[in-house]
C-alpha positions as CSV (number, residue, x, y, z in Angstrom):
1,M,91.4,-21.6,39.5
2,R,88.3,-20.0,40.2
3,V,87.2,-19.8,36.3
4,A,87.9,-23.6,35.9
5,E,85.6,-24.5,38.7
6,W,83.1,-22.1,37.6
7,L,83.4,-23.8,34.1
8,L,83.2,-27.3,35.3
9,D,80.4,-26.5,37.8
10,S,78.2,-24.7,35.5
11,P,75.4,-27.1,34.3
12,R,75.5,-26.4,30.5
13,L,79.2,-25.4,30.2
14,G,80.5,-28.4,32.5
15,E,79.2,-30.8,29.9
16,N,81.0,-29.4,26.7
17,T,84.1,-31.2,26.0
18,N,85.9,-28.0,24.9
19,V,85.2,-26.4,27.9
20,K,86.5,-29.3,29.9
21,H,89.8,-29.2,28.1
22,I,90.0,-25.5,29.0
23,A,89.2,-25.9,32.5
24,G,92.0,-28.7,32.4
25,R,94.5,-26.3,31.2
26,L,93.6,-23.8,33.7
27,L,94.0,-26.5,36.7
28,K,97.1,-27.9,35.4
29,Q,99.6,-25.1,37.0
30,P,98.2,-24.9,40.1
31,A,98.1,-28.8,40.5
32,R,101.8,-28.7,39.7
33,E,102.1,-26.2,42.3
34,G,100.5,-28.4,45.1
35,V,97.2,-26.8,45.4
36,V,95.2,-29.8,46.6
37,A,91.6,-28.6,45.4
38,A,93.5,-28.1,41.7
39,Q,94.8,-31.6,42.2
40,S,91.7,-33.2,43.0
41,R,89.5,-31.5,40.5
42,L,92.0,-32.1,37.6
43,G,92.4,-35.9,38.8
44,Q,88.6,-36.5,38.9
45,L,88.6,-34.7,35.4
46,M,91.5,-36.9,34.1
47,C,89.9,-40.1,35.3
48,R,86.4,-39.4,34.1
49,E,87.1,-38.0,30.6
50,C,90.2,-39.1,29.2
51,G,90.0,-42.1,27.0
52,N,93.7,-43.4,27.5
53,A,95.3,-45.5,30.3
54,R,98.3,-42.9,30.6
55,D,95.9,-40.1,31.4
56,R,93.6,-41.8,33.8
57,R,96.8,-43.1,35.6
58,I,98.1,-39.4,36.0
59,G,94.5,-38.5,37.1
60,Q,94.9,-41.4,39.7
61,D,98.2,-39.9,40.8
62,L,97.0,-36.6,41.3
63,L,93.9,-37.8,43.3
64,R,96.4,-39.6,45.5
65,Q,98.7,-36.7,46.0
66,A,95.7,-34.4,47.0
67,A,94.4,-37.3,49.5
68,R,98.1,-37.4,51.0
69,R,98.4,-33.5,51.2
70,G,94.8,-33.1,52.5
71,I,95.5,-35.7,55.4
72,S,98.8,-34.3,56.4
73,A,97.2,-30.5,56.5
74,R,94.5,-31.9,58.8
75,N,97.1,-33.7,61.0
76,R,99.1,-30.3,61.4
77,N,95.8,-28.5,62.2
78,W,95.3,-30.9,65.1
79,A,98.5,-30.8,66.6
């Protein structure tokens, strides 16, 4: 997860299509496990970079899941 974030946040590396592909693969498993930060980054990546509607739809679903989990975690902390 840290490596994927570093790759995407690096000014030169983050623009390379192959690097984005590697970062996406590194984010996939944590996103499946419910890590909100991974779901958010992978969702953004898929919405911005993928050319087909299926991948963009998956990206939107990941962003929705991340938003739901982020809100529910905040509500638990306030209780």
